[in-house]
DONU-399800 format. One record per residue: z, x, y of N, C-alpha, C in turn. Coordinates in steps of 0.2 Angstrom, whole numbers, plus 5000, padded with zeros to 4 digits. Each point is the difference from the previous one (the first is absolute). Example, Ala and Ser with C-alpha at 12.3 -4.5 7.8 and 13.67 -1.06 7.14 Angstrom:
<atoms>
503950664972500049965006500050045006/499649985005500150045006500349965005/
</atoms>
This chain:
<atoms>
509849395087499750074999499850014993/499450034999499850014993500250074998/500050014993500150074998499550055002/500250065003499550055002499850044994/499450025000499750044995499750065002/500350054998499850075003499350024999/499749974994499350034999499549955004/500249955004499549965004500050035007/499450015002500050035007500249955005/500450035005500349965005499649985006/499550055001499649995006499449965000/499849984994499449964999500149944995/500249945002500249954996499449984996/499450005003499449984996499850054994/500150065002499950054994500549994995/500649985002500649994995499849944995/499749955003499849944996499550024996/499550035002499450024996500350054994/500450045001500350054995500449964995/500449955003500449964995499649964995/499449975002499649964996499650054995/499950065002499750044995500550024994/500650005002500550014995500149944996/499949945003500049944996499450004995/499450035002499550004995500150054995/500350065001500150054995500549974995/500549975003500649974995499749954996/499549955002499749954996499650044994/499650055002499750034995500450034994/500650035003500550034995500349954996/500249945003500349954996499549964995/499450005002499549974995500050044994/500050075001500050044994500649994996/500650005003500649994997500049934996/499849955003500049944997499649994994/499650044998499550004994500550004994/500650025000500450004994500149934997/499949955004500249944998499449964996/499550054998499549974996500250024993/500650034998500150024994499949954994/500149945001500049954995499350004997/499550025004499350014997499950054994/500550055000499950054995500449984993/500549955001500449994994499649994993/499649955000499649984994499550064998/499650025005499550064998500450064997/500650025003500350064997500349984993/500249944999500349974994499450004995/499449985001499550004996499750074998/500150055005499750074999500550044995/500649995001500550044997500449964994/500049945000500349964995500849995002/500150015007500749995002500149925001/500649985000500249935001499949995008/499849945002499849995007500750005004/500549974997500750005004500250085001/499950044995500250075001499650035006/499349995000499650035005500249975007/500249935000500249975006500750035003/500450034996500650035003499850065005/499450024999499850065005500149975007/499849945002500049985007500749995002/500549984995500749995002500350075002/499850054996500250075002499750025007/499449985001499650025006500449975006/500249934999500349975006500750035001/500450014995500650035001500050075003/499550044998499950075002499849995008/499649955002499849995007500649995004/500549964998500649985003500550065000/500050044995500550054999499750065005/499450015001499750055004500249995008/500149945002500249985007500750035002/500450024995500650035001500050075003/499450034998499950075002499550015005/499649955001499450015004500250025007/500549975003500250025007500250075001/500350034995500250075000499450054999/499649984996499450044999499550005006/500049945004499750005006500350045005/500650015001500350045004499950074999/499950024993499950074999499350025000/499549954998499350025000499649975006/500249955003499649975005499649944997/499949955004499749944997499350014997/499650035003499350014998499950044994/500450055000500050054994500349964994/500549965001500349964995499549954997/499749965004499549954998499450044996/499850065002499550034996500250024994/500650034999500350024994500149954995/500249945003500149944996499349974997/499550015005499349984998499850044994/500150075000499750044995500449994994/500649995000500449994994499849934997/500049955004499849934997499350014997/499550035004499350004997500050044993/500450065000500050044994500349974994/500649965002500349964995499649954996/499549975004499549954997499550044996/499750055003499550044997500350034993/500650035000500350024994500149954995/500249945002500149944996499449984996/499450035002499449994996499950044994/500550054999500050044994500649984996/500449965001500649984996499849974993/500450014995499949974994500649984997/500650005004500649974998500349965005/500449954998500449965005500450045004/500450054997500450045004499750035006/499450034999499750035006499749955005/499849944997499849955005500649985004/500649994997500649985004500150065005/500050064999500150055004499550015006/499450004998499550015005499849945004/499849954997499849945003500649965003/500550014996500649965002500450045006/500450054998500550035004499650045006/499550054998499750045005499649965005/499649954998499649965004500549965004/500549974997500549965004500350035005/500350064999500450045005499550035005/499450024999499650025005499849945005/499949944997499849945003500649985005/500650004998500549985004500250055005/499950064999500150055006499549995006/499449994998499549995006500149935003/500249954995500049935003500649995005/500650024999500549995004500050045006/499750065000500050045006499449985005/499449994997499549975004500149945004/500449954996500249945002500550005006/500550044999500550015005499850045006/499550044999499750045006499749955004/499649954997499649965004500449955004/500649984997500449955003500350045007/500250064999500250045006499550005006/499450004998499550005005499949945004/500249944997500049945003500749965000/500550035003500649975000500049935003/499549985004500049935003499749954995/499750034995499649954995500150024993/500750014998500150024994499849964994/500149935001499849964995499250004999/499649995005499350005000499750074996/500350055003499850074997500250014993/500649984998500250004993499549964996/499849945003499649964996499350034999/499750035005499450044999500050054995/500550045000500150064996500149974992/500549965000500149974993499549964997/499649965005499449974998499550044998/499950065003499550054997500150024993/500750014998500250014994499749954995/500249935002499749954996499349994999/499650025006499350005000499750054995/500350065000499850054995500049974993/500649974998500149974994499449954998/499949965005499549944999499350034999/499850055005499350034999499950044994/500550034998500050054994500049964993/500249945001499949964994499349994997/499550005005499350004999499850074998/500250055004499850074999500250024993/500650004998500350024994499749964994/499949945001499749954995499350034998/499650025005499450024999500050074997/500450045002500150074997500250004993/500549954998500249994993499449984996/499649955002499449974997499550064999/499950045005499450055000500250064996/500650035000500250064997500650004996/500349944999500650004996500650025004/500649984997500650015004500250075002/499950054995500250075001499650035006/499349995000499650035005500149965007/500249944999500249965006500650035004/500550024996500550045004499850065004/499550044997499850055004499649995006/499649955000499649985006500549965005/500549964998500549975004500450055003/500250064997500450055003499750035005/499350024999499650035005499949965007/499949944999499949955005500650005005/500649994996500749995003500150075004/499950054997500150075004499650005006/499449985000499650015006500249955005/500249944998500249955005500750025004/500550034996500650025003499950065004/499650054998499950065003499649985007/499549964999499649985006500449975005/500449954998500549965005500550045003/500250054997500650055003499750035006/499450025001499750035006500149965006/500049944999500149955006500749995002/500550024996500749985001500350055004/500449985005500550055003500749985000/500450044999500749994999500449985007/500349945000500449985005500750025000/500350025006500750035000500449955005/500449974998500449955004500550045004/500049995007500450045004500749955002/499949945000500649965001499849934998/500649964998499949934998500349955004/499649955002500349955004499749934998/500349955001499749934998499349995003/499549984995499449985002499849935000/499649985004499849935000499349994997/500049944997499349984997499549985005/499449994999499549995005500149945004/500449954997500149945004500650005004/500450065000500650015003500649984997/500049984993500549984996500450064998/500650015001500450064997500050004993/499950054997500250014993500750035000/500449994994500650035000500050074998/500150045005499950074999500750045001/500050064996500650045001499950055006/500650025003499950055006500250074997/500150004994500250074997499550014994/499850064999499650034995500550024994/500049964995500550014994499750054996/500550054997499850044995500149964993/499850034995500049964993500849994999/500450055001500750004999500349945004/499850005006500349955005499849934998/499349994998499849944998500349974994/500250054995500349984994500749985001/500350015006500749985001500049935003/499449975001500049935003499949954994/500349945001499849954995499349975000/499750015006499349975001499550044996/500150064998499650044996500049974993/500649984997500049974994499849934999/500049965006499849945000499250005000/499750055004499350005000499750024993/500450054997499850024993499949944995/500549955001500049954995499549955002/499849995006499549965002499350034998/499950065001499450034998499950014993/500550014996500050004993499849934997/500249955003499849934998499349995002/499850015006499349995002499550044995/500250064998499650044996499949984993/500649984997500049984993499649944999/500149955005499649944999499250015001/499850045004499350015001499750054994/500450054998499850054995500049974993/500549954999500049974994499449954999/499849975005499449955000499450044999/499950065003499450045000499950024993/500550024996500050024993499849954995/500249935002499949954994499649945003/499650015005499749945003499549974995/499650044997499549974996500349974994/500650034997500349974994500349935002/500349995006500249945003499549955000/499450015002499549965000499849974994/500050054995499849984993500549964997/500650025000500649974996500349945003/500150005007500349955003499549945003/499550035003499549955003499449984995/500050034994499549984995499350025002/499950055005499350035002499750044994/499450015000499650044996500150075003/499950064996500150065002499650025006/499449985001499550025005500349975007/500249934999500249975006500750035003/500450014995500750035002499950075003/499550044998499950075002499849995008/499749955002499949995007500650015004/500649984997500650015004500250075002/499750054996500150075002499750015007/499449985001499650015006500449965006/500249944998500449965005500650035003/500450034995500650045002499850065005/499550034998499850065005499849975007/499649955000499849975006500549975005/500549964997500549975003500650055002/500050054996500550065001499850035006/499450025001499750045006500149955006/499849944999500049955006500750005002/500549994996500750005002500350065004/499750064998500250065003499850005007/499449985002499750005006500349945005/500049944997500249945004500850005001/500450014995500750005001500250065004/499750064999500250065004499949985007/499449985002499949985008500549955002/500149954996500449945002500850025001/500250054996500750035001500150035007/499550025003500050035007500149945005/499849944998500049945005500749964999/500249994993500549954999500750034998/499950074998500650034998499950024992/500250064998499950024993500449964995/500649995001500549974995499849934999/499749965006499849944999499449994995/499550055001499550014995500250014993/500550054999500250014993500449944997/500449965004500349944998499549954998/499549995004499549954998499650024994/499950074999499650024994500449994994/500750015000500449994994500149934999/500049965004500149934999499349974996/499550025003499349984997500050034992/500250065000500050034993500549974995/500649985002500449964996499749934998/499749975004499749934999499450014995/499650065001499550014996500250024992/500550045000500250024993500349944996/500449965004500349944997499549954998/499450005003499549954998499650034994/499950065000499750034994500549994994/500650005001500550004994500149924998/500049965005500249934998499549945000/499450025004499549955001499450014995/499849944996499450014996499450035005/499750054998499550045004499349974999/499749985005499349995000499650065003/499450005000499650065003500250015007/500049955004500250005007500750035002/500549974996500750025001500150074998/499750024995500050074998499850055005/499449995002499750045005500350005007/500349945002500350005006500750045000/500349994994500750045000499850084999/499550024997499850074999499950025007/499549975004499850025007500650005004/500549955000500650005004500450064999/500250024994500450064998499750065002/499350014999499750065001500050015008/499849955004500050005007500750025003/500549974997500750025003500250074998/499850024994500250074997499750055005/499349995001499750045005500350015007/500249945002500350005007500750035000/500449994994500750035000499950085000/499650034996500050075000499750035006/499649965004499750025006500650005006/500449955000500449995005500650055000/500250014993500650044999500050075004/499550045000500050065003500250005008/499749945003500249995007500749985001/500349964995500749985000500450065000/499950054995500450065000500050045006/499450005003499950035007500449975005/500049935000500449965005500750014999/500350014994500750004999500350075000/499650054998500250075000499750055004/499549985004499650055004499450034997/499650035004499450024998500050084998/500550035003500050084999500050014992/500449974996500150024993499749944996/499449975002499849944997499850024993/499650064998499850014994500650014995/500550035002500650014995500349934999/500249975006500349944999499749944996/499349995002499649954996500050034993/499950064999500050034993500649974995/500650005003500649984997499949924998/499949965005499949934999499449994996/499550045000499449994995500150004993/500650034998500250004993500049934997/500149955005500049934997499349994997/499550035002499449994997499950034993/500350064999500050034993500449964995/500649985003500449964995499849934999/499649975005499749945000499450004995/499750054999499450014996500250004993/500750024998500250004993500449944999/500449975005500549954998499649944997/499549985003499749934998499850014992/499750054998499850014993500750004996/500550045002500650004996500349934999/500149975006500349935000499649954995/499350015001499649954996500150024992/500150064999500150024993500749984997/500550005005500749984998500049924999/499749975004500049925001499549974995/499550044998499549974995499449965003/499850015006499449975003500049995007/499549965002499849995007500549955004/500249954996500449945004500650035002/500450034996500750025003500050055005/499550054999499950055005499849985006/499649945001499849975006500649975003/500549974996500649975003500450065003/500150054997500450065002499750025007/499350015000499750025006500249955006/499949944998500249955006500750005002/500550014996500750015002500150065004/499650064998500150065004499649995007/499549965000499749985007500449965004/500449964997500549965004500650045003/500250054996500550045002499850055006/499450034999499750045005499849965006/499849944999499849965006500749995005/500549994996500749995004500150075004/499950054996500150075004499650015006/499349984999499550005005500249965006/500449954999500249955006500650035004/500450044996500650025003500050075003/499550044997500150075002499750025007/500450045003499850035007500050075000/499750045004500050075001500750035000/500150064997500650035000500350005007/500649975001500450015007499849955005/499549954998499749965005500649945002/500349984994500649955001500550035005/500250064999500550035004499850015007/499350025001499850015007500049935003/499849954997500049935003500749985002/500550014996500649985001500350045006/499850075001500250045006499749975006/499449985000499649975006500449945002/500149964995500449935001500650015004/500450054997500750025003499950035007/499550045001499950025007499849955005/499649954997499849945005500649965001/500549994995500649965002500450035004/500150075000500450045005499750005007/499350005000499750005007499549955000/500349945002499549945001499450015004/500150045005499550015005499350034997/500150034994499450034997499649954997/500449944998499649954997499549975005/500249995006499649975005499450045001/500150075000499550055002499550004994/
</atoms>
């Protein structure tokens, strides 16, 4: 039995399918607008040149944006209950757009941190978590694929706007580029919101993937408090933190690795930035769909293993052009897959009803992961030791991924075995 959704009409399944795919389209448009924030690195040097700020100081803005994005997910579910999904997405789109437009007028780092950092990040995270969770509720039988489509759209927005924002910066300068960027994002998010309808889960029951393979699902919709009383919530947080730290650290320093460790020239190493975006997006779509077929934790375990091998290679093996790009592509692909599969895992383990709130808590691993890599690198003094730390964390998280099961599943399995032992006739039936 699949989770029933009250906003889907019961009398006409064809109409429901059509409506569901319109919601997919609306969510894709919204997510593409939200994903444009990942073009921030394009603004570091131009803003430094314009105002005389240190490049590293400007780059802190994106760390603040990432942390604010994750922090917002803690409150987004409550705001959705109060305002409704469509209204919340529209408000977030207006705030995000205005935050970028007002950033065109700043003349101090403090204002830049507040507007382009905290305000933009908070608005982005609010719309990201709620639109993603809503779409998963509409497709309980294809959580992995649908999560991949939604999160893949976020990555596609980043990839496309690398060219849009590069052109804007070259044509009108970084300040004016903020204004046009903000207007475009506001239009995208507002426009997409008109196609979105809010799903309301009536009941939760185990769903099957399209090939009939059972995904490990909960029979109970956990509240946040109930979820935090389970050990599985903390195990998932550690795994997600590790996956996010490895990917986000690479994204921030990939060009520097190419120059310093692989001996590439700046122009060649810069191509790795585009490669990260391409393989990140591919990983989101491919591994998301694959998780519906083979099981989500198997996909996570495989991605962690590949990431561990790749970072150890970057740290210990003399890097050629081919080895460098292969490792970068592997880490980006696995990172994209990990952050795509995790929303579906949280729904499998803790139910669909409170998905936005529950995933918002686990998603804090993203915010802490965005900061941890840089802090560890600063403490250890470079790439090599940081990569080794990441590899060790991947090994620990891989072990957790292999042993974790949904809350209460082990107890339910033992109860079924005891019942079968007490009633041997049930075994034959």
